[in-house]
Structure formats: C-alpha cells, structure tokens
N, C-alpha and C positions, 0 to 999 in steps of 0.2 A: 659379279663383275660390273654389271651395268646399273645395278639398283642402289641408290643412295640410302644409307641408314641414318644419316643426320640431315638436318634441314640445310639447304644452301646458305641460309643466313648464319646458322651456327658455324659453318665452315669458314665463312667470311670473317666473322668475329674472332674465332680462334686464330686464324691466320694474321690478322691485324694485331692482336694482342701479342702473339709470339714475335712478330716482326719488331714491334716497339721494344719489347724486352730484349731481344737480341741486339738491336741497334744501341740500346742504352748500355748493354754489357760491352759492346765493342767500343763505345765512347769512353767508358770508364777505364778500359784496358790501356788506353794510351795511343800515341801516334807511332804508326809504323807503316811505311810504303809497302805495298803488296809485294814488290820485288825484294824487300828486306825481311819477309817472313822467314823465320827459322823453321826447321822441321817440327819443333815444339809448338810454334804458333799454328802451323797447319793442322797438326794433330788435334789441338784445342778446338779449332773451328769445326773440323770434321766430326769430332766427338760431341760437340755442343749441338750441331745440326742433327746428328743421330739422336741425341737425347730429347731434343725438342719436337722431332717428328710426331711422336704419339700425341703431344699436346696439341698439335694442329689437326691431325687427322681423326683423333679419337678412335672409335671402333670402325670407322668407315674407311675401307680400302678399295672402294670402287673407282673406276676410271673417271666417271663424271665428277667425283669429289676431288680427284687429283687435278682435273682441269679447272675446277673452281678455285682450288687453293693456289695453283700456278698463276692463274689470271689475277687473283687478288693480290698476290705478292708483287707481281710486276706492276700492277696499277698503284699499289701503295708506294712502291719504291719510286715510280715516276712522279707521283704526287709530292713526295718528300723532296725529291730533287727539285721540282719546280718551286715549291714553297720556300726551300732553302735559298734559292736565287732571288726571290722576291722579298724575303723577310730578314732584315738584319738580326732581329731577336732570335729567330729560329737558327740562323747561321751561327750566332754566338753560342747557342746551346749545342748544336751538332758538331761544330768545328772547334777543335781545341785552339787556344791562342798560341801564336808562335812563341818559341822559347829561345832566348839568347844563349847560345853555347859558348861563344868566345867573343872577346872584345879586345881590340888593341894588342893582339899577340899573346893573349892569355886565356886559357880555358876557364870556364865557370863551372867548377867541380860540382857544386851543389846542384845546378841545373842538369848537368850530365848524369849524375847519380839518380836524380828524381825521374828523369826520362828513361833510365834503363839502358843507356848507351855504354859501350865499352871502348877502349882505346883503338881496337881494330876498326870499329865503325867510323870513328873520327878520322883516323889516318886514311882510310879509304875515301872519305869525303874530301879531304884535302887533295889527294892524288887525282880524283875525278875532276877537280877544278884546276888542275895544273899547278898545284902548290906542293912544296916539300915539307915545310915546317909550319907550326903554329905562329912563329914569328912573322910569317908572310901574310897573316890574316888581320884585316881591320874589324870584320864582323862575320860571325857564323851564326846562322839562325836555323833551328829545327822548325820547319814549317808545319801548318796544320795537316798537310797530306803525308807527313813523315819524311819528306825530302829535306836535305840540308842545303841551304843557300849560303854561299860564301862570297864576301866582298874582299878582294885582295888589298893589302895595305898599300902596295906600290902600283903605280900605273893605272890607266883607265880601263885596260882590258879586263873583261871578265870572262873566265873560262867556263863553259857550260859542258857538262858531260853529254856524250852522244847518246841518243836514244836508239834502241834497236827497233827496227820497223818490221812489221810482219807481212809486208807486201813489197813487191819489187816495182821499181819505176821502169817504164819502157824507155829504151834509149831513143833519143830524137833521131828522126829519119835523116839519113845522109842526103845532102843535096848535090 
C-alpha cells in the first residue's frame, strides 16, 4: 500500500501522456457545454477514464503513486490553462473556432449538422435568449465553450440566460 512499484518519473510521464491524449480526444469530439452533456456523453467520459486508468498507474496501486498522479494531473491542467491564456497559437489549437448557426433569420443547416445539434437544442437556445422564432435572430453562434450566443434581429436588448448559482447571497442588513 505504501511501496512504489514504479519510479515517480514514470508515473509523471504516464500521467502527462494520458492527459494529452485525453485532451486531444475531447478536442476532436467537438463543442459541448458541460451542462449539455447527454447521458451518453457522461457514459463515454466515465468509460474512457476507467479505460485509461491502467495506462496511468500501470502495476502500481500504492497510495504514494496515487498522490503523484493526482498532483501531476492538477499541475499539468493548471499549466495548460495558464499557457492557453498566454499563447494565441495554443488557444487556437485547444479551443475550437466559433460556428455560425444562423444569420438573418435562417438556420445554417450544414453547420448545425456538422456540430451534431438538433432542433430541440436550437429551440431551447432561442427560448433561453427570450426569442420565439428563428425569424427573430440576426446572428446565432456556437461558441468555443459549447454555449450558443444569439443576437436578436430587432432592438438593442440582448437576453442572457440566468446562471444557476451554487451559493446564496446574504440579504443586506436592515437599517
């Protein structure tokens, strides 16, 4: 339980290689916001993680190995996040380009099909932005993070969907 059977360096290298492979697979898979994961997407991620686990740990199931792997993954993830903010080239590699889904009241069917969206997804995005019909849309864009931005055709007001917060605000003290 406490005895390493692999060298710490091998555990670090295995972790980094698997992280890069998994990141590449997620990048190729396309844009989807975490909140838009279907049950199939969740199953895929869980099964992939389970399949990759032996590639990271190898024969070492010790607690020190687990600590090294977890630390490595967090450090690499933080490093990628920092490098992404500083390097436009890396950002272009990691973040897919935005996709125009609709312009001037008309859906771009080829883009919608390429991104794997369906009519229910699109109608929900319209409602989230306070719109009823595609005719009300000047521009709809699938952003790199999987969210759909919509610019309405009429008026200057842009409706943003409300985000659920995981914390509560304290009410201001009464005077």
